[in-house]
Every structure is written in C-alpha cells, then in structure tokens.
MIVEXDO-962932 format. One line per field, with one value per residue (C-alpha): residue number from 0; residue in three letters; x, y, z. Coordinates in nm, 3 decimals. Layout:
% residues N
resi: c(NUM:...)
resn: c(ala:...)
x: c(X:...)
y: c(Y:...)
z: c(Z:...)
% end
This chain:
% residues 311
resi: c(0:1:2:3:4:5:6:7:8:9:10:11:12:13:14:15:16:17:18:19:20:21:22:23:24:25:26:27:28:29:30:31:32:33:34:35:36:37:38:39:40:41:42:43:44:45:46:47:48:49:50:51:52:53:54:55:56:57:58:59:60:61:62:63:64:65:66:67:68:69:70:71:72:73:74:75:76:77:78:79:80:81:82:83:84:85:86:87:88:89:90:91:92:93:94:95:96:97:98:99:100:101:102:103:104:105:106:107:108:109:110:111:112:113:114:115:116:117:118:119:120:121:122:123:124:125:126:127:128:129:130:131:132:133:134:135:136:137:138:139:140:141:142:143:144:145:146:147:148:149:150:151:152:153:154:155:156:157:158:159:160:161:162:163:164:165:166:167:168:169:170:171:172:173:174:175:176:177:178:179:180:181:182:183:184:185:186:187:188:189:190:191:192:193:194:195:196:197:198:199:200:201:202:203:204:205:206:207:208:209:210:211:212:213:214:215:216:217:218:219:220:221:222:223:224:225:226:227:228:229:230:231:232:233:234:235:236:237:238:239:240:241:242:243:244:245:246:247:248:249:250:251:252:253:254:255:256:257:258:259:260:261:262:263:264:265:266:267:268:269:270:271:272:273:274:275:276:277:278:279:280:281:282:283:284:285:286:287:288:289:290:291:292:293:294:295:296:297:298:299:300:301:302:303:304:305:306:307:308:309:310)
resn: c(met:lys:thr:leu:phe:ile:cys:val:val:gly:leu:leu:leu:trp:leu:gly:cys:ser:arg:val:pro:gly:asp:leu:val:phe:val:glu:gly:gly:thr:phe:glu:met:gly:asn:glu:phe:gly:glu:gly:asp:glu:asp:glu:phe:pro:val:his:glu:val:lys:leu:asp:ser:tyr:tyr:ile:gly:met:his:glu:val:thr:ile:gly:gln:phe:arg:asp:phe:val:glu:ala:ser:arg:tyr:val:thr:thr:ala:glu:gln:asp:glu:gly:ala:ser:val:phe:ile:gly:lys:glu:val:glu:ile:arg:leu:asp:ala:ser:trp:arg:asn:pro:tyr:tyr:glu:gln:his:asp:ser:his:pro:val:val:cys:val:ser:trp:tyr:asp:ala:ile:ala:tyr:cys:asn:trp:arg:ser:glu:arg:glu:gly:leu:glu:lys:cys:tyr:ser:gly:ser:gly:asp:ser:ile:tyr:cys:asp:phe:ala:ala:asp:gly:tyr:arg:leu:pro:thr:glu:ala:glu:trp:glu:tyr:ala:ala:arg:ser:arg:gly:arg:asn:ile:lys:phe:ala:trp:gly:asp:gly:glu:pro:tyr:ile:asp:gly:arg:pro:ala:gly:asn:thr:arg:asp:glu:ala:ala:arg:arg:glu:trp:gln:ile:thr:asn:ile:trp:glu:gly:tyr:asp:asp:gly:tyr:ala:asn:thr:ala:pro:ala:cys:thr:phe:ala:pro:asn:trp:leu:gly:val:his:asp:ile:ser:gly:asn:val:tyr:glu:trp:val:trp:asp:trp:tyr:asp:glu:lys:tyr:tyr:glu:arg:ser:pro:arg:asp:asn:pro:his:gly:pro:pro:ser:gly:glu:met:arg:ala:cys:arg:asp:ala:gly:phe:ala:cys:ala:ile:arg:his:glu:ala:val:ala:ser:arg:gly:arg:gly:lys:pro:ser:leu:thr:phe:ser:trp:gly:gly:phe:arg:ile:ala:arg:ser:lys:met:lys)
x: c(-1.140:-1.103:-1.004:-0.746:-0.597:-0.570:-0.407:-0.143:-0.067:-0.052:0.195:0.421:0.413:0.496:0.791:0.918:0.886:1.032:1.369:1.408:1.650:1.443:1.127:1.147:1.049:1.241:1.021:1.173:1.083:0.871:0.581:0.212:-0.128:-0.209:-0.566:-0.904:-0.933:-1.267:-1.489:-1.644:-1.471:-1.424:-1.332:-0.982:-0.899:-0.912:-0.777:-0.581:-0.229:0.104:0.368:0.727:0.904:1.262:1.326:1.274:1.198:0.870:0.771:0.666:0.403:0.277:0.494:0.400:0.339:0.658:0.865:0.704:0.755:1.128:1.131:0.933:1.136:1.471:1.391:1.135:0.915:0.567:0.312:0.062:-0.226:-0.040:0.020:-0.329:-0.478:-0.635:-0.745:-1.058:-1.176:-1.474:-1.723:-1.991:-2.097:-1.985:-1.649:-1.555:-1.246:-1.119:-0.845:-0.695:-0.677:-0.333:-0.117:-0.106:-0.486:-0.680:-0.991:-0.951:-0.707:-0.376:-0.033:0.314:0.268:-0.037:0.007:0.051:-0.248:-0.348:-0.029:-0.013:0.180:0.429:0.473:0.546:0.808:0.977:0.987:1.150:1.426:1.493:1.520:1.757:1.982:1.973:2.096:2.358:2.170:2.123:1.797:1.545:1.349:1.440:1.242:0.933:0.559:0.427:0.784:0.914:1.126:1.221:1.559:1.472:1.844:1.915:1.950:1.739:1.379:1.084:0.717:0.628:0.481:0.126:0.259:0.502:0.228:-0.015:0.249:0.338:-0.028:-0.080:0.218:0.422:0.135:-0.104:-0.446:-0.631:-0.897:-0.771:-0.429:-0.558:-0.727:-1.073:-1.296:-1.320:-1.021:-0.837:-0.503:-0.458:-0.740:-0.586:-0.753:-0.572:-0.678:-0.842:-1.144:-1.505:-1.639:-1.847:-1.625:-1.694:-2.067:-2.067:-1.888:-2.082:-2.393:-2.292:-2.396:-2.216:-1.958:-1.780:-2.060:-1.930:-1.572:-1.459:-1.102:-1.156:-1.067:-1.313:-1.024:-0.657:-0.490:-0.124:0.125:0.162:-0.149:-0.289:-0.151:0.076:0.017:0.226:0.504:0.528:0.363:0.111:-0.201:-0.175:-0.549:-0.717:-0.610:-0.532:-0.499:-0.136:0.015:0.218:0.450:0.242:0.039:-0.316:-0.473:-0.789:-0.689:-0.324:-0.366:-0.451:-0.098:0.109:0.453:0.519:0.850:0.863:0.581:0.615:0.286:0.210:0.467:0.226:-0.124:-0.344:-0.379:-0.148:-0.251:-0.308:-0.382:-0.532:-0.843:-0.920:-1.058:-1.422:-1.409:-1.638:-1.538:-1.490:-1.214:-1.025:-0.957:-0.594:-0.690:-0.882:-0.724:-0.757:-0.641:-0.620:-0.446:-0.094:-0.187:-0.482:-0.476:-0.731:-0.763:-0.776:-0.471:-0.099:0.186:0.435:0.798:1.000:1.355:1.501:1.728:2.073:2.212)
y: c(-3.424:-3.308:-2.959:-3.099:-3.313:-3.011:-2.805:-3.071:-3.130:-2.755:-2.706:-2.985:-2.839:-2.496:-2.628:-2.797:-2.498:-2.258:-2.432:-2.288:-1.990:-1.674:-1.876:-1.779:-1.940:-1.859:-1.719:-1.735:-1.425:-1.423:-1.262:-1.299:-1.142:-0.944:-0.866:-1.034:-1.270:-1.414:-1.111:-1.084:-0.849:-0.492:-0.220:-0.184:-0.539:-0.426:-0.396:-0.721:-0.621:-0.788:-0.768:-0.887:-0.951:-1.021:-1.318:-1.262:-1.440:-1.439:-1.558:-1.922:-1.811:-1.495:-1.347:-1.522:-1.394:-1.564:-1.392:-1.055:-1.098:-1.149:-0.812:-0.630:-0.770:-0.703:-0.351:-0.243:-0.138:-0.007:-0.085:0.160:-0.009:0.012:0.387:0.453:0.384:0.044:-0.183:-0.300:-0.640:-0.871:-0.844:-1.097:-1.016:-0.654:-0.485:-0.239:-0.038:-0.146:0.064:-0.237:-0.445:-0.512:-0.795:-0.915:-0.907:-0.950:-1.057:-1.425:-1.695:-1.732:-1.880:-1.816:-2.008:-1.803:-1.505:-1.178:-0.944:-0.593:-0.458:-0.149:-0.101:0.105:-0.186:-0.419:-0.179:-0.153:-0.532:-0.568:-0.316:-0.474:-0.820:-0.694:-0.534:-0.846:-1.060:-0.815:-0.719:-0.379:-0.218:-0.155:0.123:0.480:0.790:0.822:0.888:0.936:0.970:0.616:0.494:0.143:0.050:-0.255:-0.304:-0.367:-0.729:-0.688:-0.774:-0.582:-0.623:-0.773:-0.546:-0.605:-0.760:-0.989:-1.096:-1.184:-1.363:-1.581:-1.639:-1.761:-2.000:-1.797:-1.650:-1.941:-1.845:-1.945:-1.769:-1.867:-1.978:-2.336:-2.325:-2.231:-2.434:-2.533:-2.484:-2.811:-2.901:-3.270:-3.350:-3.154:-2.849:-2.548:-2.246:-2.088:-1.935:-1.831:-2.180:-2.393:-2.294:-1.927:-1.998:-2.167:-1.868:-1.582:-1.740:-1.597:-1.709:-1.718:-1.972:-2.268:-2.516:-2.838:-2.712:-2.699:-2.590:-2.609:-2.244:-1.959:-1.716:-1.747:-2.083:-2.165:-2.103:-2.394:-2.573:-2.612:-2.734:-2.479:-2.368:-2.519:-2.272:-2.384:-2.076:-2.121:-1.917:-1.680:-1.723:-1.699:-1.664:-1.288:-0.986:-0.899:-0.553:-0.499:-0.213:-0.021:0.290:0.206:0.362:0.210:0.326:0.219:-0.081:0.158:0.300:0.039:-0.016:-0.361:-0.424:-0.463:-0.221:-0.078:0.111:0.484:0.730:0.857:0.815:0.810:0.434:0.136:-0.180:-0.514:-0.850:-1.190:-1.198:-1.252:-1.573:-1.456:-1.223:-1.272:-1.551:-1.308:-1.135:-1.465:-1.446:-1.368:-1.066:-0.901:-0.580:-0.440:-0.109:0.091:0.386:0.280:0.332:0.091:-0.209:-0.489:-0.840:-1.009:-0.831:-0.912:-0.928:-1.145:-1.062:-1.066:-1.004:-0.904:-1.157:-1.006:-1.010)
z: c(2.009:1.648:1.763:2.005:1.728:1.496:1.774:1.844:1.478:1.416:1.701:1.572:1.222:1.356:1.555:1.240:1.009:1.265:1.231:0.881:0.905:0.882:0.823:0.457:0.129:-0.189:-0.466:-0.812:-1.006:-1.318:-1.501:-1.413:-1.462:-1.147:-1.052:-1.065:-1.361:-1.248:-1.315:-0.968:-0.729:-0.615:-0.863:-0.718:-0.836:-1.201:-1.461:-1.480:-1.580:-1.644:-1.371:-1.380:-1.049:-0.951:-0.722:-0.348:-0.022:0.168:0.514:0.530:0.780:0.942:1.217:1.540:1.891:2.008:1.740:1.813:2.188:2.132:1.955:2.222:2.512:2.344:2.225:2.488:2.199:2.280:2.008:1.865:2.047:2.380:2.342:2.480:2.135:2.193:1.909:1.727:1.851:1.814:2.100:2.017:1.662:1.686:1.638:1.911:2.003:2.343:2.503:2.680:2.360:2.212:2.082:2.442:2.473:2.147:2.341:2.254:2.357:2.174:2.241:2.104:1.778:1.674:1.440:1.624:1.581:1.693:1.537:1.317:0.994:1.196:1.437:1.146:1.006:1.347:1.378:1.037:1.117:1.458:1.309:1.040:1.304:1.521:1.232:1.115:0.798:0.641:0.747:0.470:0.637:0.724:0.814:1.031:1.020:0.667:0.539:0.574:0.286:0.181:0.032:-0.175:-0.247:0.123:0.238:0.553:0.634:0.498:0.416:0.078:-0.185:-0.302:-0.621:-0.435:-0.196:-0.476:-0.684:-0.383:-0.296:-0.653:-0.618:-0.867:-1.061:-1.117:-1.246:-0.929:-0.723:-0.377:-0.257:-0.253:-0.595:-0.722:-0.491:-0.125:0.112:0.050:-0.109:-0.190:0.052:0.342:0.500:0.356:0.558:0.860:0.692:0.737:0.809:1.044:1.340:1.263:1.238:1.580:1.732:1.573:1.415:1.077:0.730:0.395:0.507:0.348:0.417:0.569:0.608:0.971:1.043:1.419:1.488:1.526:1.579:1.480:1.421:1.498:1.219:0.975:1.101:0.749:0.418:0.244:-0.111:-0.392:-0.319:0.044:0.199:0.482:0.564:0.272:0.224:0.563:0.929:0.943:0.720:0.645:0.612:0.295:0.197:-0.057:-0.011:-0.119:-0.427:-0.572:-0.923:-0.903:-1.135:-1.419:-1.414:-1.229:-1.385:-1.526:-1.349:-0.969:-0.876:-0.525:-0.511:-0.521:-0.380:-0.114:0.024:0.332:0.381:0.351:0.172:0.338:0.179:0.272:0.494:0.859:1.008:0.985:0.685:0.386:0.148:-0.140:0.055:0.082:-0.293:-0.370:-0.585:-0.300:-0.168:0.182:0.328:0.647:0.807:0.905:1.273:1.248:1.482:1.481:1.620:1.281:1.133:1.145:0.894:0.705:0.629:0.306:0.185:-0.147:-0.319:-0.352:-0.706)
% end
C-alpha cells in the first residue's frame, strides 16, 4: 500500500512539474568551493578549489522515457545500445551485458515518467540537439565521435558541466555532503531521494544501506517523486547516474580554471555525476565523480539537460 501511494503521488508530481516550459530551473551564478570538503572520498574529488559560474538553467528532473521516446519517434534515432551493442543490466546481484537490453528494455519495469536509462553519452548529445532544433533554438553541439564540440554561447540544450552539476546539487554551492544535507535522505521530513535503502536490500540482499529508510523503489522512481533540493531540483542525489559534458581526468581539479570550467580538452572517458538507485552511499555524495566511455550504456544511467543563460 505504501508503494502504491508513493507511485500515485510521484505520478501527480511529475505531471505537475512537466508543465514547466523546458522542465528547467534557473540557477543564479556565483562562487563556491568545488570538491570534497568532508575528507572522506576518492582522490579525484580533491583538491577543493574555488569555482565561479555564470547563471544557467538545469533540468528540474532527469530526462524521462516519455521525453526520450518523443525524440526517437520523431527522428528515427537508433541508440548506441540498439546498434547491436546491448547494455549492462542487473541480473540478480550481478551486472551483465545483455544484447537485447536498451532504453526500451532495461530488465526492470518502467513507465513514461521514469528517467530514461541505457543511454550513452552520444545518445544524450543527440537528444539535446534534436530538442534544440524542435524548439527553434541554436544547437550547442557539432562534430562527431571523439571530436564533438560544445558552443556554450548557443541558446540550445546541452548537458551541464561537472561544475554546473555540482553547484546545482549543492543548491548554489552550499557546504553539504548530499543534495538533501549531511544526514539521512530527508528534506523537511519528506523523503528526498531514490537511494540504496531498504527497498534495495529487499531486492538484492545488499548491506551498507540507509537503515530504516524505504523509498519504495528498488529500481528507478518516477521523476519528481521525492522532495527537491532547496534549488527546486529533483533526484540530483540518487535515482540514476547522469552524463555531463566534461571529459574525465582524475587530476583535473589540480589545474581547473576558476571561471566556468568545462573540463579537459580531450580524454578517453566522459564524466557522469549522481549515483544509481543501488550504488554505494558514498557515491551519493555530491562531490563524488563517475566516468565511462561515451559509448557506455547501463541500466542505472541516464542524463539531465541544461541551457546557458543568454546575456
């Protein structure tokens, strides 16, 4: 009964937030300390360094299956996983590559208000350009393969940078460990994320969970099911990993520019942020950094959109 109640409430919330044009939240620019300020984390989360960002917009929620389906049906786009690549999915407690896995079949039940998963970084880029064209905006991305370029001066849709993602997750740079604060996943008494919890333990018999916290979802939860952070952004800690623009470099923080960093000029892997619904609690921290080859597709990974604020 509790799970049914959460599902219904989540669907109503999603229907409400999807009325916002572009599903975007305005993020006023500012300066913050980027990186792990709590002393426990991976080496790539250090050193803590000052970053100054211009104002921008970020997705209120992760891109949903319904939104992604509109793109696929309108453009006849074939995703990386569907090009005979398959995707990594959970099979019991193990992760396996299944050739028939894709955003249409992540090996668990979803509906249109859930975040799309099993999409590559390339798929996310293609979605952003299509959505820009559909709304009569200037596309941000050009090029192909390892030579894709982003025009941050364009008014179209794009992926957030690592710095933009973390600044938004911290509700404009607050010194907090998770998007909901420093402790358990609640904001003002409301559940604040789909995390590694009692539901995950029931599904996979795993340990190291938020003891006593039960979000009702072992896999993905519908967009806007849980309380947003203080900026108004949902699921920016928990639910699924999110591709961001930057090439990944574990030493990048040592030389990152202060103003509007966009990541290294090249690399082998792209960065992703957040954490999947069953990932270790330490990866739910807003300073945690993920990465993967841009062709990687997995059933706990999706993306969130952003736009530059025109001056």
